[in-house]
Backbone as ProteinMPNN parsed JSONL, in Angstrom:
{"seq_chain_A": "MPDQILDAAALDQLFRSARTHYKWQDRPVPDTKLAELYGLLKWGPTSANSSPARFVFIRTAEGKAKLKPALSEGNYEKTLTAPVTVIVAHDTEFYEELPKLFPHADARSWFAGNAALADVTAFRNGTLQGAYLILAARAIGLDAGPMSGFDNAKVDEAFFAGTSWKSNFLVNLGHGDESGLFPRSPRLSFDEAARFE", "coords_chain_A": {"N_chain_A": [[148.487, 114.673, 140.791], [146.572, 114.858, 139.008], [148.623, 116.357, 136.572], [149.808, 114.25, 135.749], [151.168, 111.992, 132.792], [150.022, 109.469, 130.39], [151.59, 107.8, 129.18], [152.505, 107.146, 125.474], [151.733, 104.929, 125.265], [149.099, 103.219, 126.224], [147.481, 105.738, 125.885], [147.083, 104.706, 123.088], [146.07, 101.998, 123.457], [144.15, 102.861, 124.52], [142.623, 104.756, 122.973], [143.665, 105.804, 120.024], [144.877, 103.224, 118.498], [143.174, 100.683, 118.647], [140.279, 99.454, 118.087], [136.67, 99.016, 117.368], [134.516, 95.557, 117.739], [134.457, 93.693, 115.696], [134.566, 90.416, 114.759], [135.6, 87.415, 117.118], [137.634, 86.229, 118.679], [137.938, 82.247, 119.177], [137.736, 82.681, 122.951], [137.681, 82.563, 125.809], [136.264, 84.932, 127.948], [136.737, 85.665, 131.767], [134.53, 85.218, 135.088], [135.995, 86.248, 137.204], [137.468, 88.432, 135.207], [135.401, 89.829, 134.237], [134.141, 91.217, 136.824], [136.335, 93.153, 137.458], [136.26, 94.093, 135.277], [134.036, 96.075, 136.685], [135.038, 96.977, 137.882], [136.764, 99.213, 137.528], [134.856, 100.974, 135.75], [132.829, 101.739, 137.187], [134.216, 103.926, 139.199], [134.285, 106.349, 137.511], [133.032, 109.807, 136.795], [129.347, 110.973, 137.729], [126.233, 112.441, 137.267], [125.743, 113.302, 140.969], [127.179, 111.573, 142.116], [124.992, 109.323, 140.776], [125.564, 106.804, 139.291], [123.475, 105.474, 137.672], [123.401, 103.212, 135.454], [123.52, 100.102, 134.437], [124.112, 96.479, 134.331], [123.816, 94.085, 132.78], [125.46, 91.025, 132.054], [126.096, 88.795, 129.145], [127.237, 85.595, 129.057], [126.781, 82.827, 128.562], [124.894, 80.219, 126.667], [122.456, 80.616, 126.28], [121.584, 82.474, 128.007], [122.404, 83.993, 125.228], [120.883, 82.627, 123.465], [117.95, 83.566, 124.741], [118.55, 86.422, 123.999], [118.689, 86.207, 121.272], [116.577, 86.222, 119.548], [115.799, 89.354, 119.438], [118.226, 91.012, 118.591], [119.168, 92.073, 115.664], [119.197, 90.735, 112.102], [122.173, 91.471, 111.037], [123.284, 91.823, 112.758], [123.029, 89.398, 114.799], [125.67, 87.251, 114.192], [128.055, 88.475, 114.738], [127.416, 88.848, 117.373], [126.688, 86.83, 118.503], [128.857, 85.042, 118.55], [129.981, 86.425, 120.174], [132.404, 86.041, 122.997], [131.104, 87.554, 125.519], [128.033, 89.421, 125.945], [127.349, 92.143, 126.85], [124.413, 94.048, 128.806], [124.332, 97.618, 128.405], [122.39, 98.816, 130.167], [119.857, 101.012, 131.671], [119.191, 102.314, 135.468], [115.509, 103.896, 135.877], [114.84, 104.399, 138.282], [117.183, 104.998, 139.872], [117.957, 106.474, 141.788], [117.08, 105.476, 144.053], [118.806, 104.543, 145.566], [120.32, 107.181, 145.873], [120.544, 107.804, 149.217], [122.6, 106.997, 149.807], [124.597, 106.624, 147.967], [125.37, 109.6, 147.341], [125.469, 110.785, 150.033], [125.692, 113.769, 150.925], [123.97, 115.621, 150.449], [119.933, 116.063, 150.279], [119.452, 114.79, 148.042], [118.114, 112.632, 146.762], [115.141, 113.107, 146.341], [115.472, 115.557, 144.466], [115.17, 113.765, 142.198], [112.6, 111.906, 142.974], [109.246, 111.7, 142.19], [109.258, 113.111, 139.441], [109.382, 112.08, 137.57], [110.312, 112.873, 134.236], [112.458, 114.25, 134.732], [114.323, 112.568, 136.27], [114.015, 110.323, 134.215], [115.744, 111.048, 132.047], [118.489, 111.959, 132.903], [119.397, 109.413, 134.075], [119.444, 108.078, 131.646], [121.802, 109.905, 130.85], [123.092, 109.924, 132.366], [124.081, 106.61, 132.245], [124.047, 106.234, 129.202], [127.149, 107.507, 129.732], [128.405, 106.091, 131.591], [128.291, 103.111, 130.069], [130.461, 104.384, 128.328], [132.81, 104.324, 130.045], [132.867, 101.475, 130.416], [133.497, 100.991, 128.256], [136.489, 101.777, 127.599], [137.429, 101.115, 129.894], [137.538, 98.296, 129.57], [139.269, 98.112, 127.473], [140.891, 98.914, 128.317], [142.03, 96.605, 130.005], [143.049, 94.52, 128.554], [140.432, 93.84, 127.285], [138.477, 94.007, 124.022], [136.251, 95.866, 121.964], [132.819, 95.502, 121.179], [131.076, 97.997, 120.574], [127.179, 98.557, 120.318], [123.705, 99.522, 118.233], [121.369, 98.183, 116.598], [118.91, 96.687, 117.653], [116.33, 95.85, 119.425], [114.956, 97.45, 121.374], [112.618, 97.515, 123.306], [112.283, 94.953, 122.962], [114.349, 93.835, 123.884], [113.998, 94.71, 126.356], [111.425, 93.725, 127.598], [112.001, 90.55, 127.53], [114.499, 90.747, 129.556], [113.97, 92.551, 131.781], [112.288, 92.653, 133.255], [108.855, 94.056, 134.756], [110.311, 95.291, 135.874], [112.268, 99.002, 136.87], [114.018, 99.024, 134.812], [115.626, 99.837, 132.11], [116.637, 99.062, 128.742], [119.448, 100.604, 127.141], [122.254, 100.48, 124.911], [123.698, 97.579, 123.41], [127.127, 96.233, 124.406], [129.855, 94.122, 122.461], [132.428, 91.867, 124.016], [135.874, 90.903, 124.732], [138.065, 88.942, 122.786], [139.598, 90.073, 120.046], [139.178, 89.378, 116.86], [141.531, 89.972, 114.568], [140.649, 89.559, 111.615], [138.604, 90.238, 110.718], [138.182, 92.761, 110.919], [136.983, 96.168, 109.735], [139.268, 98.258, 106.795], [140.487, 101.278, 108.377], [137.941, 103.867, 109.628], [137.538, 107.318, 108.499], [138.669, 110.036, 111.094], [136.323, 113.615, 112.039], [138.027, 116.683, 111.401], [139.972, 119.015, 114.705], [139.067, 121.159, 113.632], [136.585, 120.734, 112.015], [135.071, 119.456, 113.944], [134.987, 121.375, 116.343], [134.934, 124.41, 118.081], [136.765, 127.441, 118.902], [135.044, 129.745, 121.74]], "CA_chain_A": [[147.957, 113.742, 139.419], [146.735, 115.671, 137.302], [149.508, 116.147, 136.002], [150.498, 112.645, 135.374], [150.505, 111.658, 131.393], [149.601, 108.254, 130.275], [152.92, 106.992, 127.794], [151.894, 107.089, 124.203], [150.981, 102.754, 124.473], [148.953, 103.876, 127.085], [147.04, 105.811, 124.82], [146.98, 104.08, 121.834], [145.14, 100.905, 123.829], [143.027, 103.32, 125.199], [142.595, 104.988, 122.066], [143.975, 105.437, 119.247], [144.976, 101.853, 118.076], [141.632, 100.474, 119.915], [138.887, 99.577, 116.545], [135.167, 98.137, 117.362], [135.609, 94.608, 116.807], [133.272, 92.482, 114.632], [134.418, 89.016, 115.101], [135.755, 87.104, 118.336], [138.89, 84.643, 118.613], [137.594, 81.75, 121.14], [138.794, 82.741, 124.27], [136.759, 83.112, 127.138], [136.477, 85.821, 128.869], [136.667, 84.937, 133.333], [134.143, 85.914, 135.309], [137.178, 88.035, 138.005], [137.793, 89.495, 134.559], [133.9, 91.418, 134.219], [134.226, 91.465, 137.634], [137.8, 93.06, 137.308], [136.029, 95.586, 134.345], [133.228, 97.14, 136.713], [135.633, 97.67, 138.902], [137.399, 100.39, 137.126], [134.333, 101.633, 134.961], [132.239, 102.672, 138.602], [134.941, 104.777, 139.814], [134.162, 107.453, 136.384], [131.766, 110.365, 137.482], [128.099, 111.181, 136.915], [125.096, 113.501, 137.845], [125.285, 113.386, 142.069], [127.221, 110.411, 142.144], [124.025, 108.825, 140.796], [125.277, 105.889, 139.185], [121.857, 105.5, 137.416], [124.046, 102.768, 135.048], [123.285, 98.964, 135.088], [124.958, 95.821, 133.363], [123.72, 92.413, 132.562], [127.021, 90.673, 131.49], [125.323, 87.475, 128.917], [128.088, 84.632, 128.418], [125.582, 81.711, 127.924], [123.847, 80.123, 125.242], [121.042, 80.256, 127.088], [121.543, 84.047, 127.492], [122.39, 84.845, 124.299], [118.981, 82.155, 122.44], [117.271, 84.904, 124.759], [118.783, 88.035, 123.426], [118.854, 86.475, 120.033], [115.043, 87.705, 119.194], [116.012, 91.13, 119.939], [118.846, 91.26, 117.314], [119.006, 92.541, 114.078], [119.396, 89.906, 111.624], [123.053, 92.118, 110.537], [124.452, 91.364, 114.048], [123.364, 87.748, 114.869], [126.973, 86.72, 113.883], [128.889, 89.181, 115.85], [126.888, 89.149, 118.548], [126.563, 85.216, 118.964], [130.07, 84.53, 118.595], [131.701, 87.207, 120.758], [132.731, 85.663, 124.26], [129.93, 87.919, 126.447], [127.48, 90.352, 124.988], [126.712, 93.335, 127.782], [123.5, 94.578, 127.955], [124.347, 98.307, 129.069], [121.022, 98.919, 131.106], [120.206, 102.199, 133.378], [117.892, 102.564, 136.066], [115.036, 104.888, 136.258], [114.55, 105.055, 139.464], [118.506, 104.824, 140.213], [117.266, 107.889, 143.478], [116.815, 105.471, 145.312], [120.554, 104.556, 146.085], [121.286, 108.455, 146.493], [121.107, 108.258, 150.049], [123.382, 105.977, 149.921], [125.492, 106.992, 146.643], [125.145, 111.234, 148.194], [124.978, 111.758, 150.912], [125.908, 115.048, 151.638], [122.645, 115.991, 150.696], [118.451, 114.54, 150.331], [119.634, 113.67, 145.857], [116.639, 111.715, 145.802], [114.683, 114.724, 145.91], [115.593, 116.069, 143.132], [113.888, 112.822, 140.959], [111.623, 111.37, 143.18], [107.635, 111.848, 141.161], [110.063, 114.054, 138.889], [110.053, 111.435, 135.584], [110.747, 113.16, 133.289], [114.56, 114.349, 135.559], [114.623, 111.022, 137.0], [114.76, 109.584, 132.884], [116.927, 111.66, 130.703], [119.453, 111.798, 134.206], [119.471, 108.614, 133.699], [119.854, 107.628, 130.392], [122.479, 110.517, 130.343], [124.677, 109.321, 133.199], [123.964, 105.379, 132.17], [125.668, 106.153, 129.026], [128.421, 107.795, 130.229], [129.122, 104.893, 132.758], [128.693, 102.977, 129.025], [131.382, 104.604, 127.881], [132.835, 103.984, 130.382], [132.726, 100.969, 130.208], [134.512, 100.48, 126.766], [137.465, 102.121, 127.512], [137.629, 99.926, 131.17], [137.557, 97.514, 128.698], [140.509, 98.368, 126.504], [142.625, 99.331, 129.49], [142.754, 95.953, 130.585], [143.203, 94.386, 128.299], [140.32, 92.964, 125.955], [138.296, 94.307, 123.237], [134.924, 95.891, 122.648], [132.269, 96.005, 120.103], [129.536, 98.247, 120.672], [126.425, 98.417, 118.96], [122.878, 99.165, 118.297], [121.45, 96.984, 116.074], [118.614, 95.773, 118.698], [114.317, 95.941, 120.029], [115.283, 97.65, 123.26], [111.378, 96.353, 123.387], [111.883, 93.471, 123.019], [114.777, 93.448, 125.567], [113.3, 94.721, 128.883], [110.589, 92.421, 128.169], [113.216, 89.894, 128.138], [115.749, 91.112, 130.186], [114.031, 94.024, 132.464], [110.232, 93.072, 133.177], [108.841, 94.288, 136.075], [111.807, 96.126, 136.942], [112.639, 99.769, 136.596], [115.566, 99.736, 134.144], [115.892, 100.168, 130.354], [118.378, 99.222, 128.227], [120.272, 101.488, 126.542], [122.682, 99.91, 123.888], [124.768, 97.013, 123.808], [128.712, 94.962, 124.008], [130.084, 92.722, 122.466], [133.322, 91.981, 125.002], [136.113, 89.97, 124.144], [139.298, 89.098, 122.249], [138.944, 90.287, 119.083], [139.838, 88.766, 115.9], [141.892, 91.878, 113.587], [141.562, 89.113, 111.189], [137.418, 90.9, 111.077], [138.344, 94.684, 110.516], [137.559, 97.128, 108.204], [139.868, 99.532, 107.009], [139.833, 102.213, 110.162], [137.381, 104.812, 108.692], [138.1, 108.531, 109.184], [137.312, 110.521, 111.962], [136.764, 114.873, 111.892], [139.228, 117.358, 112.257], [139.565, 119.517, 115.059], [138.256, 122.206, 113.343], [135.134, 120.635, 112.073], [134.564, 119.478, 114.816], [135.008, 122.059, 117.416], [135.501, 125.872, 118.132], [136.42, 128.569, 120.363], [133.873, 130.764, 122.266]], "C_chain_A": [[147.041, 114.47, 138.508], [147.346, 115.542, 135.947], [150.148, 115.054, 134.861], [149.59, 112.698, 133.749], [151.05, 110.533, 131.32], [150.777, 108.043, 128.514], [151.963, 106.826, 126.506], [151.055, 105.292, 124.27], [149.873, 102.792, 124.786], [147.714, 104.49, 126.035], [146.492, 105.526, 123.58], [146.153, 102.682, 122.26], [144.033, 101.552, 123.914], [141.671, 103.933, 124.383], [142.642, 105.402, 120.527], [144.386, 104.213, 118.382], [143.362, 100.62, 118.175], [140.395, 100.709, 118.599], [137.644, 98.494, 117.935], [135.141, 97.147, 116.805], [134.295, 93.08, 116.298], [133.197, 90.759, 115.155], [135.882, 88.704, 115.953], [137.032, 86.057, 118.45], [137.924, 83.953, 120.564], [138.395, 81.512, 121.539], [137.995, 83.006, 125.025], [137.118, 84.259, 127.936], [135.92, 85.976, 130.546], [135.346, 85.976, 133.936], [134.729, 86.971, 136.324], [137.006, 88.954, 136.39], [136.967, 90.775, 134.035], [133.688, 91.9, 135.799], [134.95, 93.071, 137.881], [137.234, 94.885, 136.639], [135.487, 96.656, 135.084], [133.672, 97.549, 137.688], [136.647, 99.112, 138.824], [136.075, 101.295, 136.939], [133.947, 102.509, 136.066], [132.553, 103.364, 138.911], [134.395, 106.343, 138.451], [132.978, 107.778, 137.15], [130.761, 110.38, 136.553], [127.816, 111.567, 137.882], [125.139, 113.415, 139.727], [125.878, 112.025, 141.904], [126.144, 109.293, 141.842], [124.13, 107.595, 140.16], [124.236, 105.518, 138.665], [122.525, 103.841, 136.3], [123.771, 100.8, 135.274], [123.606, 97.555, 133.759], [124.846, 94.189, 133.249], [124.959, 91.701, 130.7], [125.899, 88.461, 130.64], [126.913, 86.365, 128.099], [127.563, 82.806, 128.193], [125.498, 81.261, 127.022], [122.345, 80.146, 125.426], [120.99, 81.517, 127.218], [121.615, 84.818, 126.202], [121.328, 83.625, 123.113], [118.133, 83.71, 123.341], [117.4, 86.036, 124.256], [118.008, 88.045, 121.833], [117.833, 87.398, 119.222], [115.128, 89.39, 119.429], [117.269, 91.649, 118.767], [118.87, 91.815, 115.67], [120.064, 91.571, 113.737], [120.918, 90.504, 110.966], [124.255, 91.522, 111.801], [124.103, 90.089, 115.01], [125.264, 87.295, 115.211], [127.863, 87.027, 115.297], [129.047, 89.222, 117.27], [126.966, 87.419, 119.139], [127.884, 85.027, 119.353], [130.858, 85.389, 119.534], [131.29, 86.094, 122.846], [131.472, 86.145, 125.5], [129.623, 89.814, 126.364], [126.959, 91.107, 126.456], [125.324, 93.982, 127.689], [123.675, 96.005, 128.905], [122.891, 98.98, 128.683], [121.268, 100.452, 131.829], [118.09, 101.698, 134.325], [116.8, 103.836, 136.458], [115.124, 105.614, 137.602], [116.08, 104.555, 140.914], [118.477, 105.7, 142.091], [117.455, 106.928, 144.183], [117.675, 104.47, 146.16], [120.912, 105.953, 146.591], [121.499, 108.487, 147.716], [122.359, 107.387, 150.482], [124.796, 107.045, 149.527], [125.888, 109.436, 146.902], [125.092, 111.137, 148.987], [125.139, 112.968, 151.22], [124.889, 116.397, 151.815], [121.023, 115.346, 150.084], [118.593, 115.335, 148.878], [117.81, 113.642, 145.852], [115.695, 112.484, 146.097], [114.399, 114.83, 145.392], [114.805, 114.89, 142.271], [113.129, 112.24, 141.559], [110.463, 111.818, 143.08], [108.122, 113.012, 140.669], [110.235, 113.335, 137.52], [110.243, 111.83, 134.857], [112.485, 113.433, 133.566], [115.091, 113.324, 135.845], [114.995, 110.153, 135.736], [115.695, 110.076, 132.38], [117.861, 111.951, 132.101], [119.624, 110.508, 133.815], [119.507, 107.497, 132.929], [121.211, 108.342, 130.383], [123.847, 109.606, 130.883], [124.618, 107.444, 132.236], [125.253, 105.415, 130.524], [127.318, 106.462, 128.74], [128.783, 106.288, 130.896], [129.054, 103.622, 131.298], [129.843, 102.745, 128.097], [132.788, 104.679, 128.034], [134.135, 102.868, 130.603], [133.49, 99.401, 128.85], [135.905, 100.716, 126.933], [137.936, 101.301, 129.464], [138.276, 98.809, 129.756], [138.808, 97.134, 127.857], [142.167, 98.314, 127.696], [142.664, 97.809, 130.138], [142.425, 94.661, 130.105], [141.891, 93.356, 126.646], [139.356, 94.425, 125.014], [136.66, 94.737, 122.788], [134.325, 96.021, 121.149], [130.964, 96.153, 120.695], [128.484, 98.628, 120.021], [125.333, 99.031, 119.731], [122.255, 98.075, 118.203], [120.35, 96.313, 116.781], [117.531, 96.023, 118.951], [115.384, 96.265, 120.662], [114.215, 97.06, 123.435], [111.622, 95.202, 123.646], [113.621, 92.851, 124.019], [114.643, 93.824, 126.71], [112.41, 94.204, 128.25], [111.163, 91.221, 128.591], [113.845, 89.659, 129.402], [114.948, 91.292, 131.922], [112.58, 94.293, 132.744], [109.985, 93.097, 134.213], [109.721, 94.992, 137.072], [111.746, 97.828, 135.796], [113.816, 100.288, 135.278], [115.499, 99.148, 133.05], [117.141, 99.936, 130.004], [118.631, 100.151, 127.206], [121.38, 101.177, 124.927], [123.275, 99.114, 124.242], [126.608, 96.549, 123.65], [128.987, 94.319, 124.19], [132.046, 93.281, 123.186], [133.936, 89.954, 124.613], [137.543, 90.043, 123.99], [139.158, 89.379, 120.724], [140.164, 89.799, 118.163], [140.39, 89.975, 114.486], [140.844, 90.804, 111.977], [139.78, 90.533, 109.99], [137.716, 92.09, 110.792], [137.86, 94.852, 109.288], [138.836, 97.82, 108.299], [139.84, 100.639, 108.577], [139.116, 103.339, 109.268], [138.06, 106.767, 109.605], [137.704, 109.391, 110.324], [137.359, 112.605, 111.864], [137.935, 115.259, 112.372], [139.118, 117.921, 113.973], [137.918, 120.363, 114.553], [136.619, 122.564, 113.015], [134.763, 119.676, 112.822], [133.507, 119.735, 116.529], [135.241, 123.364, 117.368], [135.409, 126.068, 119.482], [135.354, 129.386, 120.504], [135.515, 131.598, 122.404]], "O_chain_A": [[147.034, 114.456, 137.278], [147.022, 115.047, 134.867], [150.671, 115.071, 133.747], [148.454, 113.042, 133.422], [152.134, 110.247, 131.829], [150.595, 108.152, 127.301], [150.806, 106.414, 126.59], [150.189, 104.752, 123.58], [149.126, 102.447, 123.871], [147.043, 103.664, 125.416], [145.508, 106.096, 123.11], [145.516, 102.202, 121.322], [142.973, 101.076, 123.506], [140.47, 103.855, 124.642], [141.61, 105.302, 119.864], [144.054, 104.435, 117.217], [142.944, 99.888, 117.277], [139.823, 101.749, 118.274], [137.835, 97.712, 118.867], [135.509, 97.106, 115.631], [133.711, 92.047, 116.626], [132.289, 90.107, 115.67], [136.942, 89.299, 115.76], [136.832, 84.898, 118.084], [137.6, 84.325, 121.692], [139.374, 80.809, 121.286], [137.442, 84.074, 124.761], [138.203, 84.424, 128.494], [134.764, 86.374, 130.694], [135.116, 87.109, 133.512], [134.321, 88.126, 136.442], [136.459, 90.057, 136.413], [137.276, 91.906, 133.659], [133.074, 92.951, 135.988], [134.316, 94.008, 138.367], [137.458, 96.039, 137.004], [135.805, 97.821, 134.847], [133.095, 98.335, 138.44], [137.099, 99.803, 139.737], [135.949, 102.26, 137.693], [134.371, 103.659, 136.178], [131.671, 104.16, 139.234], [134.195, 107.415, 139.021], [132.208, 107.063, 137.792], [130.775, 110.1, 135.355], [128.346, 111.466, 138.988], [123.934, 113.525, 139.953], [125.065, 111.186, 141.516], [126.243, 108.286, 142.543], [123.086, 106.943, 140.194], [123.699, 104.889, 139.577], [121.648, 103.021, 136.569], [123.892, 100.354, 136.415], [123.361, 97.682, 132.559], [125.664, 93.332, 133.586], [125.109, 91.797, 129.482], [125.4, 87.508, 131.238], [127.393, 86.457, 126.969], [128.181, 81.879, 127.669], [126.102, 81.862, 126.133], [121.392, 79.736, 124.763], [120.184, 81.982, 126.411], [121.111, 85.923, 126.005], [121.159, 83.989, 121.949], [117.801, 84.713, 122.71], [116.407, 86.728, 124.033], [117.303, 88.886, 121.275], [117.915, 88.473, 118.628], [114.291, 90.286, 119.535], [117.091, 92.7, 118.153], [118.122, 91.471, 114.755], [121.141, 91.352, 114.291], [121.043, 89.813, 109.955], [125.398, 91.065, 111.786], [124.876, 89.808, 115.925], [125.821, 87.115, 116.294], [128.194, 86.387, 116.296], [129.975, 89.437, 118.05], [127.352, 87.114, 120.267], [128.089, 84.837, 120.552], [132.064, 85.246, 119.738], [130.286, 85.742, 123.465], [130.982, 85.31, 126.261], [130.293, 90.832, 126.54], [126.12, 90.495, 127.116], [124.997, 94.46, 126.602], [123.297, 95.886, 130.071], [122.409, 99.427, 127.642], [122.287, 100.936, 132.321], [116.954, 101.272, 134.114], [117.171, 104.695, 137.258], [115.35, 106.777, 137.936], [116.072, 104.112, 142.062], [118.947, 105.356, 143.176], [118.08, 107.22, 145.203], [117.332, 103.802, 147.136], [121.665, 106.069, 147.559], [122.541, 109.085, 147.985], [122.848, 107.326, 151.61], [125.559, 107.765, 150.173], [126.759, 110.138, 146.39], [123.993, 111.657, 149.181], [124.391, 113.235, 152.16], [124.823, 117.399, 152.527], [120.987, 114.26, 149.506], [117.939, 116.348, 148.628], [116.854, 114.211, 145.325], [114.956, 111.578, 145.71], [113.233, 114.539, 145.125], [113.779, 115.23, 141.682], [112.464, 111.633, 140.719], [110.277, 112.599, 144.012], [107.686, 114.048, 141.171], [110.936, 113.728, 136.588], [110.608, 110.913, 134.121], [113.44, 113.016, 132.91], [116.296, 113.119, 135.701], [115.945, 109.373, 135.806], [116.683, 109.353, 132.249], [117.29, 113.039, 132.181], [120.279, 110.565, 132.774], [119.575, 106.318, 133.276], [122.079, 107.599, 129.926], [124.835, 109.037, 130.419], [125.541, 107.395, 131.423], [126.419, 105.031, 130.432], [128.211, 106.005, 128.027], [129.585, 105.537, 130.339], [130.073, 102.947, 131.444], [130.204, 101.773, 127.434], [133.682, 104.89, 127.214], [135.347, 102.959, 130.796], [133.734, 98.208, 128.668], [136.644, 99.873, 126.424], [139.118, 101.176, 129.782], [139.395, 98.799, 129.245], [139.211, 95.988, 127.656], [143.354, 98.01, 127.818], [143.541, 97.779, 131.002], [141.793, 93.81, 130.732], [142.198, 92.691, 125.656], [139.541, 95.607, 125.306], [135.783, 93.993, 123.228], [134.943, 96.448, 120.174], [130.123, 95.354, 121.109], [128.759, 99.146, 118.938], [125.328, 99.228, 120.946], [122.254, 97.154, 119.02], [120.542, 95.099, 116.712], [117.517, 97.155, 118.468], [116.478, 95.699, 120.651], [114.395, 95.892, 123.777], [111.145, 94.522, 124.554], [113.835, 91.779, 124.584], [115.043, 93.41, 127.798], [113.391, 93.46, 128.261], [110.989, 90.773, 129.724], [113.763, 88.669, 130.128], [115.156, 90.584, 132.908], [111.881, 95.302, 132.643], [110.605, 92.357, 134.977], [109.832, 95.181, 138.283], [111.407, 97.935, 134.617], [114.252, 101.392, 134.952], [115.312, 97.933, 132.986], [118.234, 100.262, 130.466], [117.738, 100.357, 126.385], [121.07, 101.793, 123.907], [123.724, 99.283, 125.376], [127.132, 96.664, 122.542], [128.919, 93.631, 125.209], [132.675, 94.327, 123.025], [133.432, 88.847, 124.424], [138.266, 90.796, 124.643], [138.347, 88.61, 120.208], [141.378, 89.757, 118.358], [139.666, 90.587, 113.701], [140.304, 91.616, 111.227], [139.936, 91.277, 109.022], [136.92, 92.352, 109.891], [138.022, 94.242, 108.231], [139.457, 98.025, 109.342], [139.136, 100.516, 109.579], [139.678, 103.705, 108.236], [138.635, 107.131, 110.631], [136.505, 109.52, 110.572], [138.484, 113.035, 111.611], [138.68, 114.76, 113.216], [138.248, 117.353, 114.634], [136.709, 120.327, 114.786], [135.839, 123.483, 113.263], [133.983, 118.889, 112.286], [132.607, 119.263, 117.224], [135.929, 123.628, 116.382], [134.822, 125.637, 120.475], [134.719, 129.764, 119.519], [135.589, 132.747, 122.84]]}, "name": "protein", "num_of_chains": 1, "seq": "MPDQILDAAALDQLFRSARTHYKWQDRPVPDTKLAELYGLLKWGPTSANSSPARFVFIRTAEGKAKLKPALSEGNYEKTLTAPVTVIVAHDTEFYEELPKLFPHADARSWFAGNAALADVTAFRNGTLQGAYLILAARAIGLDAGPMSGFDNAKVDEAFFAGTSWKSNFLVNLGHGDESGLFPRSPRLSFDEAARFE"}
């Protein structure tokens, strides 16, 4: 299986031609598509299979109204017109699920009572899972617009009060309108971003 290589069209869809979208077609994203999306992203690797990411798929006017006060003004239109906005969050008490997710060892004991380790592990692996979400969306024919530009504390208060969940970033999902794209920005070359040791 590792020797199998995706064809050029698949690599373009996932990476080379994929863009961050700011404007959206008026096309709904069914809940079944969002379940399909999660069904893919959940297989991405995380430390000790910890899977700390939690996702809130906001797709109603009421949900968007609840989110709006936390958004930076420049992000109103692209977020409020997106068919779906995902809050990519992480559960700082993810370790409570480890007896089920990582039954090979007493992994819960590694994190319970060690808030610093639990927090950094949840944030790192939840961020990874957010990246898997973006790639999974592209793989199933959706466009993504990941972004910061919001008040995490306000999101946490509005959506996660009384829980151990914390927001990380947002991802708008739908079918992008290419008229809203900027010219493609350059990327660093291999020699600028990497080295051999």
